[in-house]
N, C-alpha and C positions, 0 to 999 in steps of 0.2 A: 668121758669128755664129749661135749656137744659139738666141738669143732676141732680142726687140725689145719695148720698152715704148712706150706711147702714152697720151695722155689726151684728154679733150674739149677741152682748151686747144690741142691740136696741129692741130685741124681746125675748119672753120666749120660751124655748124648749117645744115641744109638746109631748115628751116622757120622762119617768122617767130617772133620772140621772144614775141609776144603769145600764141602757142599753147603755148609751152614751148621745146623744143629737140630736135633730132635730129642726132646726130653719128655718121657712118659711120667706123669705125676700121680697116676692112680694109686700106686702102692704107697708112695710117700705121703699121700693124703689119707690113706686107709679108706679109700672110696670103695663101696661095695657094688654100686649100681651104675656109676658113670665113670668113663675114662676121660681124662683131661691131658692134652698134649700141647706143648709149645713147639712150633716148627719155624725155623729160620732157613731160608734158602738164598744162596748166593745167586747172582745173575747167571742164567744158563742152567741152573740146577733143577732137578725134578724129584718128585717123590715116587714111591713105588706104585705101579698100576695095581689096583685091587678092588675088591668088593667085599661085602660082609654077608653074602647070601647064606653062608654056613652057620653064622652065629646070630643073624637077624639084627645086627647093630645098626641103628640109625646114627648118622653123624651130622654135626653142624661145624662148618668152618667159618671162623670170624677173622678177617684181615685186620691186624693191628697197625701195621706199617707197610706201605708200598702197594703194588698191584700184582695180582697173581691170576693165572689161568687155571681153571679146572676143566680138564679134558674129560668129557663123558664119552668114552671110547665106543660103547655099544651104539650110541646115537650118532656118532661122528659129529659131535657138537661141543662147543667150548663156552663156558661161563667165565667171564672176566669180572673180578672183584677188586675194588679199591679199598683204601683204609676205611674202617668202620662199616663195611658191608659184609654180609654173611649169606651162606647158602646152606640149606638142609638137604641131605641126600638119603634116599631110601637105601636099605641094606643091599638090595640086589643091583644097584646102580654101579657099574664099573667106572672108576675114576682115577685120574692121575693129576697131581698138582704140579704145575710148571711155572718157573720164574723166567719169562721170556724178556723181561725188562733189564734195565741197566743198574738197578739198585737192589740191595738186599731186601727181602720181604720177611715179615713176621706174622704168623698166624697162631690162633688158639683153636685147637680141634677138640670137640667134645663128642663123645659117643656113649650111647646107652642102648 
């Protein structure tokens, strides 16, 4: 088959509902080279601080709804993104996603 579809209904969220939801779609899509994740964060919620220096994975974050801060902790810098804005992050860039606003945010994360 040349394509496969999937939705967040096909997989379980890996974070508690009180924080939002995080759905890894890579396996559901049978993707071999790219990971795709949908992330929703409630106001005040944050993602895990991390980098990908061990696996070399570059990531792109695209905001679908709301506004989110990406803290670049090694640089002591924050990138703020609104709806329809994206950022690409090098594998060795330590980052943490934070919803400091008053509305739920929704992002699509892609990594390869």
